PyMOL Python script that loads the backbone (N, CA, C, O; Angstrom):
from pymol import cmd

cmd.read_pdbstr("""\
ATOM      1  N   UNK A   1       7.108  -8.538  -3.500  1.00  0.00           N
ATOM      2  CA  UNK A   1       6.781  -7.240  -2.972  1.00  0.00           C
ATOM      3  C   UNK A   1       7.120  -6.139  -3.982  1.00  0.00           C
ATOM      4  O   UNK A   1       6.329  -5.216  -4.180  1.00  0.00           O
ATOM      5  N   UNK A   2       8.272  -6.232  -4.610  1.00  0.00           N
ATOM      6  CA  UNK A   2       8.649  -5.200  -5.583  1.00  0.00           C
ATOM      7  C   UNK A   2       7.739  -5.221  -6.801  1.00  0.00           C
ATOM      8  O   UNK A   2       7.634  -4.220  -7.509  1.00  0.00           O
ATOM      9  N   UNK A   3       7.078  -6.346  -7.055  1.00  0.00           N
ATOM     10  CA  UNK A   3       6.140  -6.427  -8.172  1.00  0.00           C
ATOM     11  C   UNK A   3       4.912  -5.554  -7.926  1.00  0.00           C
ATOM     12  O   UNK A   3       4.213  -5.195  -8.873  1.00  0.00           O
ATOM     13  N   UNK A   4       4.644  -5.212  -6.680  1.00  0.00           N
ATOM     14  CA  UNK A   4       3.505  -4.352  -6.354  1.00  0.00           C
ATOM     15  C   UNK A   4       3.758  -2.892  -6.725  1.00  0.00           C
ATOM     16  O   UNK A   4       2.824  -2.158  -7.048  1.00  0.00           O
ATOM     17  N   UNK A   5       5.006  -2.480  -6.677  1.00  0.00           N
ATOM     18  CA  UNK A   5       5.336  -1.061  -6.822  1.00  0.00           C
ATOM     19  C   UNK A   5       4.801  -0.406  -8.095  1.00  0.00           C
ATOM     20  O   UNK A   5       4.292   0.711  -8.006  1.00  0.00           O
ATOM     21  N   UNK A   6       4.884  -1.033  -9.280  1.00  0.00           N
ATOM     22  CA  UNK A   6       4.358  -0.371 -10.476  1.00  0.00           C
ATOM     23  C   UNK A   6       2.854  -0.111 -10.418  1.00  0.00           C
ATOM     24  O   UNK A   6       2.349   0.758 -11.129  1.00  0.00           O
ATOM     25  N   UNK A   7       2.141  -0.850  -9.585  1.00  0.00           N
ATOM     26  CA  UNK A   7       0.699  -0.663  -9.450  1.00  0.00           C
ATOM     27  C   UNK A   7       0.343   0.415  -8.434  1.00  0.00           C
ATOM     28  O   UNK A   7      -0.828   0.762  -8.283  1.00  0.00           O
ATOM     29  N   UNK A   8       1.339   0.944  -7.738  1.00  0.00           N
ATOM     30  CA  UNK A   8       1.096   1.885  -6.655  1.00  0.00           C
ATOM     31  C   UNK A   8       1.711   3.255  -6.932  1.00  0.00           C
ATOM     32  O   UNK A   8       2.367   3.840  -6.070  1.00  0.00           O
ATOM     33  N   UNK A   9       1.491   3.750  -8.128  1.00  0.00           N
ATOM     34  CA  UNK A   9       1.967   5.093  -8.476  1.00  0.00           C
ATOM     35  C   UNK A   9       1.183   6.133  -7.683  1.00  0.00           C
ATOM     36  O   UNK A   9       0.027   5.901  -7.331  1.00  0.00           O
ATOM     37  N   UNK A  10       1.799   7.263  -7.402  1.00  0.00           N
ATOM     38  CA  UNK A  10       1.131   8.341  -6.689  1.00  0.00           C
ATOM     39  C   UNK A  10      -0.138   8.789  -7.391  1.00  0.00           C
ATOM     40  O   UNK A  10      -0.185   8.865  -8.619  1.00  0.00           O
ATOM     41  N   UNK A  11      -1.161   9.084  -6.612  1.00  0.00           N
ATOM     42  CA  UNK A  11      -2.466   9.560  -7.085  1.00  0.00           C
ATOM     43  C   UNK A  11      -3.298   8.491  -7.787  1.00  0.00           C
ATOM     44  O   UNK A  11      -4.333   8.814  -8.371  1.00  0.00           O
ATOM     45  N   UNK A  12      -2.878   7.235  -7.746  1.00  0.00           N
ATOM     46  CA  UNK A  12      -3.655   6.141  -8.328  1.00  0.00           C
ATOM     47  C   UNK A  12      -4.728   5.713  -7.327  1.00  0.00           C
ATOM     48  O   UNK A  12      -4.450   5.572  -6.136  1.00  0.00           O
ATOM     49  N   UNK A  13      -5.941   5.510  -7.807  1.00  0.00           N
ATOM     50  CA  UNK A  13      -7.018   5.036  -6.946  1.00  0.00           C
ATOM     51  C   UNK A  13      -7.090   3.523  -7.053  1.00  0.00           C
ATOM     52  O   UNK A  13      -7.161   2.961  -8.146  1.00  0.00           O
ATOM     53  N   UNK A  14      -7.070   2.866  -5.881  1.00  0.00           N
ATOM     54  CA  UNK A  14      -6.966   1.410  -5.851  1.00  0.00           C
ATOM     55  C   UNK A  14      -7.875   0.804  -4.790  1.00  0.00           C
ATOM     56  O   UNK A  14      -8.316   1.465  -3.850  1.00  0.00           O
ATOM     57  N   UNK A  15      -8.133  -0.483  -4.986  1.00  0.00           N
ATOM     58  CA  UNK A  15      -8.738  -1.312  -3.947  1.00  0.00           C
ATOM     59  C   UNK A  15      -7.680  -2.326  -3.561  1.00  0.00           C
ATOM     60  O   UNK A  15      -7.189  -3.070  -4.410  1.00  0.00           O
ATOM     61  N   UNK A  16      -7.327  -2.361  -2.288  1.00  0.00           N
ATOM     62  CA  UNK A  16      -6.359  -3.332  -1.782  1.00  0.00           C
ATOM     63  C   UNK A  16      -7.097  -4.437  -1.059  1.00  0.00           C
ATOM     64  O   UNK A  16      -8.018  -4.176  -0.286  1.00  0.00           O
ATOM     65  N   UNK A  17      -6.694  -5.666  -1.307  1.00  0.00           N
ATOM     66  CA  UNK A  17      -7.133  -6.782  -0.490  1.00  0.00           C
ATOM     67  C   UNK A  17      -5.920  -7.199   0.326  1.00  0.00           C
ATOM     68  O   UNK A  17      -4.856  -7.490  -0.222  1.00  0.00           O
ATOM     69  N   UNK A  18      -6.095  -7.222   1.643  1.00  0.00           N
ATOM     70  CA  UNK A  18      -4.973  -7.542   2.528  1.00  0.00           C
ATOM     71  C   UNK A  18      -4.947  -9.035   2.835  1.00  0.00           C
ATOM     72  O   UNK A  18      -5.932  -9.743   2.623  1.00  0.00           O
ATOM     73  N   UNK A  19      -3.816  -9.497   3.333  1.00  0.00           N
ATOM     74  CA  UNK A  19      -3.629 -10.923   3.633  1.00  0.00           C
ATOM     75  C   UNK A  19      -4.686 -11.441   4.606  1.00  0.00           C
ATOM     76  O   UNK A  19      -5.056 -12.613   4.547  1.00  0.00           O
ATOM     77  N   UNK A  20      -5.178 -10.571   5.509  1.00  0.00           N
ATOM     78  CA  UNK A  20      -6.174 -11.000   6.497  1.00  0.00           C
ATOM     79  C   UNK A  20      -7.610 -10.901   5.970  1.00  0.00           C
ATOM     80  O   UNK A  20      -8.562 -11.140   6.713  1.00  0.00           O
ATOM     81  N   UNK A  21      -7.769 -10.546   4.675  1.00  0.00           N
ATOM     82  CA  UNK A  21      -9.088 -10.486   4.067  1.00  0.00           C
ATOM     83  C   UNK A  21      -9.727  -9.110   4.037  1.00  0.00           C
ATOM     84  O   UNK A  21     -10.708  -8.900   3.323  1.00  0.00           O
ATOM     85  N   UNK A  22      -9.186  -8.169   4.802  1.00  0.00           N
ATOM     86  CA  UNK A  22      -9.744  -6.814   4.783  1.00  0.00           C
ATOM     87  C   UNK A  22      -9.528  -6.178   3.427  1.00  0.00           C
ATOM     88  O   UNK A  22      -8.586  -6.518   2.711  1.00  0.00           O
ATOM     89  N   UNK A  23     -10.414  -5.246   3.078  1.00  0.00           N
ATOM     90  CA  UNK A  23     -10.272  -4.491   1.837  1.00  0.00           C
ATOM     91  C   UNK A  23     -10.249  -3.011   2.162  1.00  0.00           C
ATOM     92  O   UNK A  23     -11.006  -2.536   3.009  1.00  0.00           O
ATOM     93  N   UNK A  24      -9.376  -2.291   1.484  1.00  0.00           N
ATOM     94  CA  UNK A  24      -9.267  -0.843   1.636  1.00  0.00           C
ATOM     95  C   UNK A  24      -9.364  -0.202   0.264  1.00  0.00           C
ATOM     96  O   UNK A  24      -8.762  -0.684  -0.696  1.00  0.00           O
ATOM     97  N   UNK A  25     -10.118   0.880   0.171  1.00  0.00           N
ATOM     98  CA  UNK A  25     -10.214   1.652  -1.059  1.00  0.00           C
ATOM     99  C   UNK A  25      -9.642   3.024  -0.792  1.00  0.00           C
ATOM    100  O   UNK A  25      -9.921   3.626   0.245  1.00  0.00           O
ATOM    101  N   UNK A  26      -8.836   3.529  -1.725  1.00  0.00           N
ATOM    102  CA  UNK A  26      -8.273   4.843  -1.525  1.00  0.00           C
ATOM    103  C   UNK A  26      -7.358   5.273  -2.642  1.00  0.00           C
ATOM    104  O   UNK A  26      -7.234   4.613  -3.673  1.00  0.00           O
ATOM    105  N   UNK A  27      -6.722   6.402  -2.404  1.00  0.00           N
ATOM    106  CA  UNK A  27      -5.786   7.003  -3.350  1.00  0.00           C
ATOM    107  C   UNK A  27      -4.384   6.894  -2.788  1.00  0.00           C
ATOM    108  O   UNK A  27      -4.134   7.273  -1.644  1.00  0.00           O
ATOM    109  N   UNK A  28      -3.468   6.375  -3.594  1.00  0.00           N
ATOM    110  CA  UNK A  28      -2.067   6.269  -3.189  1.00  0.00           C
ATOM    111  C   UNK A  28      -1.522   7.693  -3.053  1.00  0.00           C
ATOM    112  O   UNK A  28      -1.509   8.451  -4.024  1.00  0.00           O
ATOM    113  N   UNK A  29      -1.076   8.053  -1.851  1.00  0.00           N
ATOM    114  CA  UNK A  29      -0.573   9.407  -1.612  1.00  0.00           C
ATOM    115  C   UNK A  29       0.781   9.611  -2.292  1.00  0.00           C
ATOM    116  O   UNK A  29       0.982  10.592  -3.008  1.00  0.00           O
ATOM    117  N   UNK A  30       1.695   8.689  -2.065  1.00  0.00           N
ATOM    118  CA  UNK A  30       3.048   8.746  -2.626  1.00  0.00           C
ATOM    119  C   UNK A  30       3.479   7.311  -2.913  1.00  0.00           C
ATOM    120  O   UNK A  30       3.228   6.411  -2.112  1.00  0.00           O
ATOM    121  N   UNK A  31       4.124   7.101  -4.051  1.00  0.00           N
ATOM    122  CA  UNK A  31       4.598   5.756  -4.383  1.00  0.00           C
ATOM    123  C   UNK A  31       5.533   5.262  -3.279  1.00  0.00           C
ATOM    124  O   UNK A  31       6.499   5.944  -2.937  1.00  0.00           O
ATOM    125  N   UNK A  32       5.254   4.083  -2.719  1.00  0.00           N
ATOM    126  CA  UNK A  32       6.119   3.577  -1.648  1.00  0.00           C
ATOM    127  C   UNK A  32       7.459   3.078  -2.188  1.00  0.00           C
ATOM    128  O   UNK A  32       7.600   2.804  -3.379  1.00  0.00           O
ATOM    129  N   UNK A  33       8.419   2.967  -1.307  1.00  0.00           N
ATOM    130  CA  UNK A  33       9.714   2.400  -1.654  1.00  0.00           C
ATOM    131  C   UNK A  33       9.981   1.218  -0.731  1.00  0.00           C
ATOM    132  O   UNK A  33       9.501   1.176   0.402  1.00  0.00           O
ATOM    133  N   UNK A  34      10.747   0.268  -1.229  1.00  0.00           N
ATOM    134  CA  UNK A  34      11.141  -0.884  -0.422  1.00  0.00           C
ATOM    135  C   UNK A  34      12.424  -0.509   0.308  1.00  0.00           C
ATOM    136  O   UNK A  34      13.358   0.034  -0.281  1.00  0.00           O
ATOM    137  N   UNK A  35      12.449  -0.809   1.601  1.00  0.00           N
ATOM    138  CA  UNK A  35      13.607  -0.473   2.421  1.00  0.00           C
ATOM    139  C   UNK A  35      14.145  -1.725   3.095  1.00  0.00           C
ATOM    140  O   UNK A  35      13.402  -2.663   3.386  1.00  0.00           O
ATOM    141  N   UNK A  36      15.444  -1.720   3.338  1.00  0.00           N
ATOM    142  CA  UNK A  36      16.098  -2.808   4.058  1.00  0.00           C
ATOM    143  C   UNK A  36      16.096  -2.480   5.545  1.00  0.00           C
ATOM    144  O   UNK A  36      16.195  -1.314   5.925  1.00  0.00           O
ATOM    145  N   UNK A  37      15.987  -3.492   6.376  1.00  0.00           N
ATOM    146  CA  UNK A  37      16.022  -3.280   7.814  1.00  0.00           C
ATOM    147  C   UNK A  37      16.628  -4.501   8.494  1.00  0.00           C
ATOM    148  O   UNK A  37      16.790  -5.558   7.885  1.00  0.00           O
ATOM    149  N   UNK A  38      16.951  -4.330   9.748  1.00  0.00           N
ATOM    150  CA  UNK A  38      17.403  -5.441  10.591  1.00  0.00           C
ATOM    151  C   UNK A  38      16.502  -5.476  11.821  1.00  0.00           C
ATOM    152  O   UNK A  38      16.190  -4.440  12.409  1.00  0.00           O
ATOM    153  N   UNK A  39      16.090  -6.685  12.199  1.00  0.00           N
ATOM    154  CA  UNK A  39      15.290  -6.798  13.410  1.00  0.00           C
ATOM    155  C   UNK A  39      16.210  -6.902  14.623  1.00  0.00           C
ATOM    156  O   UNK A  39      17.431  -6.819  14.490  1.00  0.00           O
ATOM    157  N   UNK A  40      15.629  -7.082  15.793  1.00  0.00           N
ATOM    158  CA  UNK A  40      16.416  -7.126  17.028  1.00  0.00           C
ATOM    159  C   UNK A  40      17.416  -8.276  17.064  1.00  0.00           C
ATOM    160  O   UNK A  40      18.444  -8.199  17.737  1.00  0.00           O
ATOM    161  N   UNK A  41      17.101  -9.349  16.327  1.00  0.00           N
ATOM    162  CA  UNK A  41      18.002 -10.508  16.286  1.00  0.00           C
ATOM    163  C   UNK A  41      19.109 -10.334  15.255  1.00  0.00           C
ATOM    164  O   UNK A  41      19.992 -11.185  15.142  1.00  0.00           O
ATOM    165  N   UNK A  42      19.068  -9.229  14.497  1.00  0.00           N
ATOM    166  CA  UNK A  42      20.088  -8.977  13.492  1.00  0.00           C
ATOM    167  C   UNK A  42      19.765  -9.534  12.124  1.00  0.00           C
ATOM    168  O   UNK A  42      20.584  -9.444  11.210  1.00  0.00           O
ATOM    169  N   UNK A  43      18.570 -10.115  11.968  1.00  0.00           N
ATOM    170  CA  UNK A  43      18.163 -10.665  10.669  1.00  0.00           C
ATOM    171  C   UNK A  43      17.772  -9.531   9.735  1.00  0.00           C
ATOM    172  O   UNK A  43      17.095  -8.583  10.135  1.00  0.00           O
ATOM    173  N   UNK A  44      18.214  -9.643   8.468  1.00  0.00           N
ATOM    174  CA  UNK A  44      17.868  -8.636   7.468  1.00  0.00           C
ATOM    175  C   UNK A  44      16.553  -8.971   6.803  1.00  0.00           C
ATOM    176  O   UNK A  44      16.187 -10.137   6.656  1.00  0.00           O
ATOM    177  N   UNK A  45      15.850  -7.926   6.404  1.00  0.00           N
ATOM    178  CA  UNK A  45      14.609  -8.113   5.666  1.00  0.00           C
ATOM    179  C   UNK A  45      14.319  -6.859   4.876  1.00  0.00           C
ATOM    180  O   UNK A  45      15.058  -5.877   4.951  1.00  0.00           O
ATOM    181  N   UNK A  46      13.245  -6.896   4.124  1.00  0.00           N
ATOM    182  CA  UNK A  46      12.843  -5.707   3.377  1.00  0.00           C
ATOM    183  C   UNK A  46      11.328  -5.580   3.438  1.00  0.00           C
ATOM    184  O   UNK A  46      10.607  -6.575   3.497  1.00  0.00           O
ATOM    185  N   UNK A  47      10.868  -4.352   3.423  1.00  0.00           N
ATOM    186  CA  UNK A  47       9.450  -4.056   3.441  1.00  0.00           C
ATOM    187  C   UNK A  47       9.304  -2.583   3.100  1.00  0.00           C
ATOM    188  O   UNK A  47      10.298  -1.873   2.949  1.00  0.00           O
ATOM    189  N   UNK A  48       8.118  -2.145   2.984  1.00  0.00           N
ATOM    190  CA  UNK A  48       7.835  -0.736   2.730  1.00  0.00           C
ATOM    191  C   UNK A  48       6.452  -0.424   3.246  1.00  0.00           C
ATOM    192  O   UNK A  48       5.646  -1.320   3.495  1.00  0.00           O
ATOM    193  N   UNK A  49       6.185   0.861   3.405  1.00  0.00           N
ATOM    194  CA  UNK A  49       4.884   1.254   3.917  1.00  0.00           C
ATOM    195  C   UNK A  49       4.188   2.152   2.909  1.00  0.00           C
ATOM    196  O   UNK A  49       4.785   3.071   2.349  1.00  0.00           O
ATOM    197  N   UNK A  50       2.912   1.864   2.694  1.00  0.00           N
ATOM    198  CA  UNK A  50       2.080   2.612   1.764  1.00  0.00           C
ATOM    199  C   UNK A  50       1.159   3.521   2.555  1.00  0.00           C
ATOM    200  O   UNK A  50       0.533   3.093   3.525  1.00  0.00           O
ATOM    201  N   UNK A  51       1.077   4.789   2.135  1.00  0.00           N
ATOM    202  CA  UNK A  51       0.067   5.688   2.710  1.00  0.00           C
ATOM    203  C   UNK A  51      -1.067   5.793   1.707  1.00  0.00           C
ATOM    204  O   UNK A  51      -0.874   6.227   0.572  1.00  0.00           O
ATOM    205  N   UNK A  52      -2.247   5.390   2.142  1.00  0.00           N
ATOM    206  CA  UNK A  52      -3.430   5.390   1.297  1.00  0.00           C
ATOM    207  C   UNK A  52      -4.449   6.345   1.893  1.00  0.00           C
ATOM    208  O   UNK A  52      -4.875   6.169   3.035  1.00  0.00           O
ATOM    209  N   UNK A  53      -4.845   7.364   1.121  1.00  0.00           N
ATOM    210  CA  UNK A  53      -5.888   8.283   1.564  1.00  0.00           C
ATOM    211  C   UNK A  53      -7.230   7.620   1.282  1.00  0.00           C
ATOM    212  O   UNK A  53      -7.493   7.202   0.154  1.00  0.00           O
ATOM    213  N   UNK A  54      -8.082   7.522   2.307  1.00  0.00           N
ATOM    214  CA  UNK A  54      -9.351   6.829   2.198  1.00  0.00           C
ATOM    215  C   UNK A  54     -10.172   7.348   1.017  1.00  0.00           C
ATOM    216  O   UNK A  54     -10.193   8.548   0.744  1.00  0.00           O
ATOM    217  N   UNK A  55     -10.842   6.440   0.328  1.00  0.00           N
ATOM    218  CA  UNK A  55     -11.599   6.773  -0.886  1.00  0.00           C
ATOM    219  C   UNK A  55     -12.761   7.719  -0.579  1.00  0.00           C
ATOM    220  O   UNK A  55     -12.977   8.695  -1.298  1.00  0.00           O
ATOM    221  N   UNK A  56     -13.502   7.430   0.480  1.00  0.00           N
ATOM    222  CA  UNK A  56     -14.673   8.242   0.817  1.00  0.00           C
ATOM    223  C   UNK A  56     -14.360   9.414   1.730  1.00  0.00           C
ATOM    224  O   UNK A  56     -15.041  10.438   1.670  1.00  0.00           O
ATOM    225  N   UNK A  57     -13.347   9.285   2.569  1.00  0.00           N
ATOM    226  CA  UNK A  57     -12.964  10.330   3.516  1.00  0.00           C
ATOM    227  C   UNK A  57     -11.464  10.575   3.376  1.00  0.00           C
ATOM    228  O   UNK A  57     -10.682  10.050   4.170  1.00  0.00           O
ATOM    229  N   UNK A  58     -11.041  11.371   2.371  1.00  0.00           N
ATOM    230  CA  UNK A  58      -9.608  11.523   2.073  1.00  0.00           C
ATOM    231  C   UNK A  58      -8.744  12.016   3.235  1.00  0.00           C
ATOM    232  O   UNK A  58      -7.536  11.778   3.237  1.00  0.00           O
ATOM    233  N   UNK A  59      -9.334  12.697   4.224  1.00  0.00           N
ATOM    234  CA  UNK A  59      -8.506  13.140   5.350  1.00  0.00           C
ATOM    235  C   UNK A  59      -8.117  11.977   6.261  1.00  0.00           C
ATOM    236  O   UNK A  59      -7.208  12.109   7.081  1.00  0.00           O
ATOM    237  N   UNK A  60      -8.801  10.838   6.122  1.00  0.00           N
ATOM    238  CA  UNK A  60      -8.435   9.638   6.869  1.00  0.00           C
ATOM    239  C   UNK A  60      -7.366   8.892   6.079  1.00  0.00           C
ATOM    240  O   UNK A  60      -7.528   8.637   4.886  1.00  0.00           O
ATOM    241  N   UNK A  61      -6.286   8.547   6.746  1.00  0.00           N
ATOM    242  CA  UNK A  61      -5.180   7.863   6.078  1.00  0.00           C
ATOM    243  C   UNK A  61      -5.027   6.448   6.620  1.00  0.00           C
ATOM    244  O   UNK A  61      -5.218   6.187   7.808  1.00  0.00           O
ATOM    245  N   UNK A  62      -4.676   5.546   5.711  1.00  0.00           N
ATOM    246  CA  UNK A  62      -4.356   4.166   6.074  1.00  0.00           C
ATOM    247  C   UNK A  62      -2.860   3.976   5.801  1.00  0.00           C
ATOM    248  O   UNK A  62      -2.362   4.375   4.749  1.00  0.00           O
ATOM    249  N   UNK A  63      -2.153   3.368   6.746  1.00  0.00           N
ATOM    250  CA  UNK A  63      -0.737   3.041   6.559  1.00  0.00           C
ATOM    251  C   UNK A  63      -0.642   1.514   6.515  1.00  0.00           C
ATOM    252  O   UNK A  63      -0.965   0.829   7.486  1.00  0.00           O
ATOM    253  N   UNK A  64      -0.195   1.000   5.371  1.00  0.00           N
ATOM    254  CA  UNK A  64      -0.209  -0.443   5.124  1.00  0.00           C
ATOM    255  C   UNK A  64       1.203  -0.904   4.780  1.00  0.00           C
ATOM    256  O   UNK A  64       1.862  -0.315   3.924  1.00  0.00           O
ATOM    257  N   UNK A  65       1.667  -1.965   5.454  1.00  0.00           N
ATOM    258  CA  UNK A  65       2.943  -2.575   5.086  1.00  0.00           C
ATOM    259  C   UNK A  65       2.755  -3.330   3.777  1.00  0.00           C
ATOM    260  O   UNK A  65       1.742  -4.002   3.586  1.00  0.00           O
ATOM    261  N   UNK A  66       3.720  -3.223   2.881  1.00  0.00           N
ATOM    262  CA  UNK A  66       3.609  -3.869   1.570  1.00  0.00           C
ATOM    263  C   UNK A  66       3.424  -5.385   1.674  1.00  0.00           C
ATOM    264  O   UNK A  66       2.709  -5.977   0.865  1.00  0.00           O
ATOM    265  N   UNK A  67       4.058  -6.010   2.656  1.00  0.00           N
ATOM    266  CA  UNK A  67       3.929  -7.469   2.765  1.00  0.00           C
ATOM    267  C   UNK A  67       2.560  -7.911   3.263  1.00  0.00           C
ATOM    268  O   UNK A  67       2.289  -9.111   3.322  1.00  0.00           O
ATOM    269  N   UNK A  68       1.684  -6.963   3.624  1.00  0.00           N
ATOM    270  CA  UNK A  68       0.319  -7.287   4.037  1.00  0.00           C
ATOM    271  C   UNK A  68      -0.653  -7.284   2.854  1.00  0.00           C
ATOM    272  O   UNK A  68      -1.804  -7.696   3.000  1.00  0.00           O
ATOM    273  N   UNK A  69      -0.195  -6.817   1.673  1.00  0.00           N
ATOM    274  CA  UNK A  69      -1.077  -6.689   0.516  1.00  0.00           C
ATOM    275  C   UNK A  69      -1.121  -8.001  -0.256  1.00  0.00           C
ATOM    276  O   UNK A  69      -0.091  -8.513  -0.696  1.00  0.00           O
ATOM    277  N   UNK A  70      -2.344  -8.545  -0.416  1.00  0.00           N
ATOM    278  CA  UNK A  70      -2.533  -9.777  -1.193  1.00  0.00           C
ATOM    279  C   UNK A  70      -2.784  -9.452  -2.664  1.00  0.00           C
ATOM    280  O   UNK A  70      -2.270 -10.140  -3.546  1.00  0.00           O
ATOM    281  N   UNK A  71      -3.574  -8.404  -2.935  1.00  0.00           N
ATOM    282  CA  UNK A  71      -3.850  -8.034  -4.321  1.00  0.00           C
ATOM    283  C   UNK A  71      -4.233  -6.562  -4.417  1.00  0.00           C
ATOM    284  O   UNK A  71      -4.640  -5.932  -3.441  1.00  0.00           O
ATOM    285  N   UNK A  72      -4.084  -6.036  -5.640  1.00  0.00           N
ATOM    286  CA  UNK A  72      -4.374  -4.632  -5.925  1.00  0.00           C
ATOM    287  C   UNK A  72      -5.262  -4.588  -7.161  1.00  0.00           C
ATOM    288  O   UNK A  72      -5.003  -5.272  -8.152  1.00  0.00           O
ATOM    289  N   UNK A  73      -6.300  -3.785  -7.093  1.00  0.00           N
ATOM    290  CA  UNK A  73      -7.152  -3.556  -8.260  1.00  0.00           C
ATOM    291  C   UNK A  73      -7.284  -2.053  -8.447  1.00  0.00           C
ATOM    292  O   UNK A  73      -7.674  -1.332  -7.529  1.00  0.00           O
ATOM    293  N   UNK A  74      -6.951  -1.584  -9.657  1.00  0.00           N
ATOM    294  CA  UNK A  74      -7.097  -0.156  -9.958  1.00  0.00           C
ATOM    295  C   UNK A  74      -8.574   0.186 -10.086  1.00  0.00           C
ATOM    296  O   UNK A  74      -9.361  -0.579 -10.642  1.00  0.00           O
ATOM    297  N   UNK A  75      -8.929   1.346  -9.561  1.00  0.00           N
ATOM    298  CA  UNK A  75     -10.296   1.832  -9.646  1.00  0.00           C
ATOM    299  C   UNK A  75     -10.379   2.885 -10.743  1.00  0.00           C
ATOM    300  O   UNK A  75      -9.392   3.561 -11.031  1.00  0.00           O
ATOM    301  N   UNK A  76     -11.541   3.025 -11.351  1.00  0.00           N
ATOM    302  CA  UNK A  76     -11.684   4.096 -12.347  1.00  0.00           C
ATOM    303  C   UNK A  76     -11.619   5.455 -11.659  1.00  0.00           C
ATOM    304  O   UNK A  76     -12.013   5.580 -10.500  1.00  0.00           O
ATOM    305  N   UNK A  77     -11.126   6.473 -12.362  1.00  0.00           N
ATOM    306  CA  UNK A  77     -11.048   7.817 -11.764  1.00  0.00           C
ATOM    307  C   UNK A  77     -12.425   8.311 -11.351  1.00  0.00           C
ATOM    308  O   UNK A  77     -13.423   8.054 -12.025  1.00  0.00           O
ATOM    309  N   UNK A  78     -12.462   9.019 -10.241  1.00  0.00           N
ATOM    310  CA  UNK A  78     -13.702   9.631  -9.786  1.00  0.00           C
ATOM    311  C   UNK A  78     -13.988  10.854 -10.629  1.00  0.00           C
ATOM    312  O   UNK A  78     -13.077  11.583 -11.020  1.00  0.00           O
ATOM    313  N   UNK A  79     -15.260  11.072 -10.905  1.00  0.00           N
ATOM    314  CA  UNK A  79     -15.659  12.268 -11.680  1.00  0.00           C
ATOM    315  C   UNK A  79     -16.391  13.240 -10.811  1.00  0.00           C
ATOM    316  O   UNK A  79     -16.804  14.300 -11.282  1.00  0.00           O
TER     317      UNK A  79
END
""", "prot")
cmd.dss("prot")
cmd.show_as("cartoon", "prot")
cmd.util.cbc("prot")
cmd.orient("prot")
């Protein structure tokens, strides 16, 4: 999961492929951070959430958990 972070710098345009096969295109709003948490059973884990502004409709936002991302591809800047 932490290996994803360098690819998710703020204002980077990316195509994400998620574990379930869905693809999202957009601009990384803010570089995500990995956080520690405990679930109801007291088990520790880590995850982070990415806010992605939609590529075609920037006012639409996608919130994606880092552990749902299968791959990242950088997109060329829009002109």
